N, C-alpha and C positions, 0 to 999 in steps of 0.2 A: 696803298701804302703796306709794306709788309707788318706783321705782327711783332711787336717787340714783347717778348717774354719778360714778365718780372724778376726782378732779382732777390735773390736770398741774402744778398751782402747788405749790410747795414749803410743807413744813407751818408751818414759821417765817411764812412770808410769809401765810399765811391765816390763822393765829392774832393777826397783826399787824393784822388787820380788825377785832377785836373792842376795843372801847373801854370804859375805865372812868373815867366823869367824876362826881365827886361833886355836881356840880349838875344832872345828868343820872339820872332815874329813883332818886334817892338812892344813886348809885355802883353800880347794879348793871351786869353785862357787856352792852353793846348792839354792834348792828352796824346801822350805817346810820339812827340814831335808833330803832331796835326792839331791845327787849330779848332775848337770847339765848334766855332761857327761853319767850318768845312763839312764838317760830319752832320751839323743840324741840316744844312744845305742839301745835303746827301738824301736824308731823310725826307727833306720837303719835296725834292724832284722824284720821290717814288722809290728810290732804292730801297730794297729789305735790308733786314739786318744779316742777313746770310750774304748778300750780293757786297754790302759793305765789307763783311769780315772775309770775303773771298779776295778782294780788292785789295785790302789792308791785312794782310795775314796777322802781323804783331798787333792787332786790336783784339781786345776779348769782348764778348756780348756785353760785361758789367761796364765797360769803357762807353760804350754806346748809351747805356742807362745813365751813366754819371753826366754825359753831355746833355741829356734831357733834363737830369735834376738839376744842373747847373744852371740852364735856360729858364726852366722853371722859377729857381730862386732869386736868379736876375729880374725877371719879370716882376714878381710879386713883393719885390723889395720895397716900393713904395707904391700900393695899390689904391686908388680911388675908387669909390663906388660905381662911377660910370664905367670904368675899365672892368671892374667885377662882371656887371651886368652884362655887358658886350661879349664877355668871354664864355658867359652861359649859353649864349646863341650862338656859338662858333662850333662848327662842324671840326673833327679832329684836325684834318689838314689845313683848315683856316688857322686853328690853335697852334700848330706846327710852324705854319708860314708866320705868325706873329713871334713866337719865341724865336726864330731864325733873325728876323728884324730887329727883336730886342735885343739880342746878343750883338748884332752887328752895329747897333748905335750906341752899345756900351763901348764896344771896339774903338769906334769914332772919337769916343768923348774921351776915352782914354790916350787915344793918338794925339787929340788935341791939346790935352793937357801936359803931355810931353813936349811938343813942340813950343807951346806958349810959355 
């Protein structure tokens, strides 16, 4: 996986980049018109930050950082001790895969609430 450089932008400002619009992708979290889960999936597929920015030139490095922060925020919203212990033993790639799945789960739950 490519190196993600730390951002100098405050966390709150980074998370403000994430939008949720019911008329866009069924209300799934997006950044500059791309689903957050799609950016996370690219990272989980070993795409580097540079590759993602080259493929999506309207994105900024801080957008990728915002997606990661959003995923972490969603993942730790309701932690339990067994999850925390499990996360301590994950490799960075396993952790990213877990975050991708956590965001995908949130998106499925959101869609189910909209349909139901």
